[in-house]
C-alpha positions as CSV (number, residue, x, y, z in Angstrom):
1,M,109.6,67.6,-156.3
2,P,107.7,69.5,-159.0
3,V,107.9,68.3,-162.6
4,P,109.9,71.3,-163.8
5,F,112.5,70.6,-161.2
6,Q,112.7,66.9,-162.2
7,Q,113.0,67.9,-165.8
8,A,115.8,70.4,-165.1
9,L,117.5,67.8,-162.9
10,Q,117.4,65.2,-165.7
11,R,119.0,67.7,-168.1
12,Y,121.6,68.5,-165.5
13,D,122.4,64.8,-165.1
14,N,122.6,64.4,-168.9
15,G,125.0,67.3,-169.2
16,T,122.5,69.4,-171.2
17,A,121.3,71.8,-168.6
18,D,121.2,75.5,-169.6
19,R,121.4,78.6,-167.4
20,A,117.6,78.5,-166.8
21,D,117.9,74.9,-165.5
22,L,120.8,75.9,-163.2
23,K,118.8,78.8,-161.9
24,L,115.7,76.7,-161.3
25,L,117.6,74.0,-159.5
26,T,119.6,76.5,-157.4
27,K,116.6,78.5,-156.3
28,E,114.4,75.4,-155.5
29,L,117.2,73.8,-153.4
30,L,117.8,77.1,-151.6
31,K,114.1,77.2,-150.7
32,I,114.3,73.7,-149.3
33,L,117.3,74.8,-147.2
34,V,115.4,77.7,-145.7
35,A,112.4,75.5,-145.0
36,K,114.6,72.9,-143.3
37,A,116.7,75.5,-141.3
38,P,114.8,78.7,-141.0
39,G,116.6,81.7,-139.5
40,H,118.9,84.6,-140.3
41,A,122.3,83.7,-138.9
42,V,123.9,82.4,-142.1
43,E,123.8,83.7,-145.6
44,V,124.2,81.1,-148.4
45,R,125.2,82.7,-151.7
46,V,125.1,80.8,-155.0
47,P,126.0,83.5,-157.5
48,P,124.5,84.5,-159.9
49,Y,121.2,82.7,-159.1
50,G,120.4,83.3,-155.4
51,A,121.2,84.0,-151.8
52,V,119.2,83.2,-148.7
53,Q,119.5,83.6,-145.0
54,C,119.0,80.5,-142.9
55,I,119.8,78.8,-139.6
56,E,118.7,80.2,-136.2
57,G,120.9,82.6,-134.5
58,P,121.7,86.3,-134.4
59,R,120.2,88.3,-137.3
60,H,122.3,90.8,-139.2
61,T,120.6,93.9,-140.7
62,R,123.3,95.7,-142.7
63,G,126.6,95.0,-144.3
64,T,128.3,91.7,-144.6
65,P,126.7,89.0,-142.4
66,G,128.8,87.4,-139.7
67,A,128.5,84.0,-141.3
68,V,128.6,83.6,-145.1
69,I,128.8,80.5,-147.4
70,E,129.4,81.0,-151.1
71,L,129.7,78.3,-153.7
72,P,129.0,77.9,-157.5
73,P,125.7,76.5,-158.7
74,D,127.1,73.1,-159.8
75,L,128.7,72.5,-156.4
76,W,125.6,73.7,-154.5
77,I,123.4,71.3,-156.5
78,S,125.8,68.5,-155.9
79,V,126.0,69.0,-152.1
80,A,122.2,69.8,-151.8
81,L,121.4,66.5,-153.5
82,G,124.0,64.5,-151.4
83,R,126.2,63.7,-154.4
84,T,129.1,65.5,-152.8
85,T,129.6,65.7,-149.0
86,W,130.1,69.0,-147.3
87,A,133.6,67.9,-146.3
88,E,134.4,67.0,-150.0
89,A,133.0,70.3,-151.1
90,G,135.4,72.0,-148.8
91,T,138.4,70.4,-150.5
92,T,137.4,71.6,-154.0
93,G,138.6,75.2,-153.4
94,K,135.2,76.4,-154.7
95,L,133.5,76.6,-151.3
96,R,134.1,79.7,-149.2
97,A,132.7,79.6,-145.7
98,S,133.4,82.0,-142.9
99,G,131.8,82.6,-139.5
100,E,129.9,80.4,-137.0
101,R,127.4,77.8,-138.1
102,T,128.7,77.5,-141.7
103,D,129.0,73.7,-141.6
104,L,125.8,72.5,-143.4
105,S,126.7,68.8,-143.2
106,A,123.9,68.1,-140.6
107,L,121.3,69.5,-143.0
108,L,122.4,67.7,-146.1
109,P,121.2,66.1,-148.3
110,L,118.2,68.4,-148.6
111,T,116.1,65.8,-150.6
112,A,115.5,62.1,-149.9
């Protein structure tokens, strides 16, 4: 991982991360997700920092996609890094997932 990512992650782990750190971590982890599971069937939203389309399948072009995942940055960072499982994330009340292919557990963690 690039040095700025590692530095932001260190601040996140220390509890001193600011909005810029959360944005960097969120965006970089979303990029890794898209690289790992390219496609347009599922939209993953991590407001206010990013949203991507991933996973092979039907593509949507307008309106709300058929499959949407939305979660806050702290939960996204935790599941993307394997610190929280997808199943655990689902029990927090912070993860909203609707539609087909919205179980990302087979893709996680994103980093080794």
